[in-house]
C-alpha positions, 0 to 999 in steps of 0.5 A: 370388212365383208369376207373377214366378217362372213369367214369369221362367222363360219369359224365361229369366231364372233365378228364385230357386226352380225354378217349377212347374205340375201337371195334375189335382191341383187335382181330386184332391179328397181331396188338395184337402182334405189341403192346404187344409182345405176340405171339398170332393168330386166332388159339391160345388157348383161355386162350392165346387169353384173356391175349393178349387182356387184355395186348392190352387194357391195352397198348391202355388204354382202358377206356370204353369197349362196350358190351351187353348180349341180342342179337339174341341168344334170338330168338332160331331158329325162325330167318331168316339167311341172310348169313355173309361176311368175317370180321375176320382173315382167313374168319372163320365167312364166312357163306353162309346160306340164309334161312327164317322160314317166308313163306309170308309177311302174316306170317311176319305182323301177328308175335307175339313174345309173342306167340312164346317165351313167358314170361321170368323169370325176376329174371333170366334175372337180375341175367344174367345181373348182371353175365355178367357185373361182368365178363366184370369187372373180364376180364378188370377192368382197364375200365368202363364196361357194359351190355345191349341189342343188339336187341332192335327194329329195329336190333331185327326185321332185325334178326328176318325177314331179310332186305328183309322180313323187307322191303317188309312188310314195303313197303306193310303195314307201319302201320302194320309193326308199330304194330309189332314193338309194339308187339315186344317192349312189349315183349322185355320190360321184359328184360328192366324191368329185366335190370332196377333191376340189380346191374349194372351202365352203360347200352348199348342200341344198334339198327341199325335204319339206313343205311350208307345213313340214315333212310331207311324209312319216319322219321314219322314212326320211330317217331310213332312207335320206339322212343316211344318204346325206352322211355318206354324201358328207363323209369325204367332204368332211375328211377334205376339211371343207365347211358344208352348209345346208338349205332346205325350204320350208319347215324342217324343224323336226329334223333340225337334230338329224340335219346336225348329226349328218355333220353340217356346220351351218344351217339356212332357215326359211321363217317357218323353221324354228331358228329359236330353238336351233339357236338354244341348242346349237348356237354356240357349236354351228353357224346359222342364216336366216330367218326374216319372213319375206311376207312382213317386207311385202306388207310394207308395214314399217313396225313390223319390219323392225320387229322382225328384224329385232326377232332375228337379232335377239335370237342370233346376236349373241351366237357366233355363227349367225348370219342375218337374211330374209329367209325366203328371198326378197322378190321383185314385188317387194316395195323399195321403201320396205327393202331400204328400211329393212336394210337401214334396220339391219344396219343399226342393229348389226353392231354387237354391243361392246364392239366397233363396226369394221 
């Protein structure tokens, strides 16, 4: 049972099978067609796509559905456009726009989110979080659903200023950018306060704090400015009794202990983060999700795909809160046969020894 297995894992109650989630796979239309037999594609009507996505997620037994509500839309037009490479089938997401409302570093470092965007209606935000969560439950009730915040700190600053402005500001005045982090976090706190009041059991907190190679600046800077903001965000969520998960792209191995210390109950990891090291230290006390490498699926090499699933299972199978996932999405250019084989291996290895699968 997908929901039961997902909820058990989040509560560290070793389910009989290793639960799983995936990212983007339900929008890989050739894969969806292969799994469900339904005729669907990028240009199909939204209701047909929704039915196909639901059928796919059920066939692949999603136990957890990753989702957030609060994203860059809250910044209105006061944000930097950095363009977008092709990801979706047919290149529908390609964007060449590169523009910013910030003319110089002085404007960046002086920016005050509260002055620009003001206060939000807390009750309305709470209702919005609840509505988002309930809509997710209606769409796919067979898994643990959630709501949350995508633009938590660094991801918010990236969307507002763009990488170029952000890195220039960091180079010119690390403490000045740290003060800006504080102003941004103080303004965004109202969203977390509203989320704490919402009747939702699981919260996702997303923040891309690193690159694939690791931190983009000195660790001490994060520890002085970023992680204290996280602790303030989480305080009302923890008091309300919610399960809180954290996601960052890239390699945040250096900050695993910092993230745990903030109070998160579970961590989502891409392949570059040291999942084995995390499991050795926290695999009995925390949930974790990941972290098969999508590049191995892209190669289509069956022996490599099997070895990658075996690696993840060797790390997580004896940990009560482990979820299997391809850690950096299953994009639409993934060979269908490779994705099908990945699922076949996962299913074969998902049963825990001495336990019968549901």
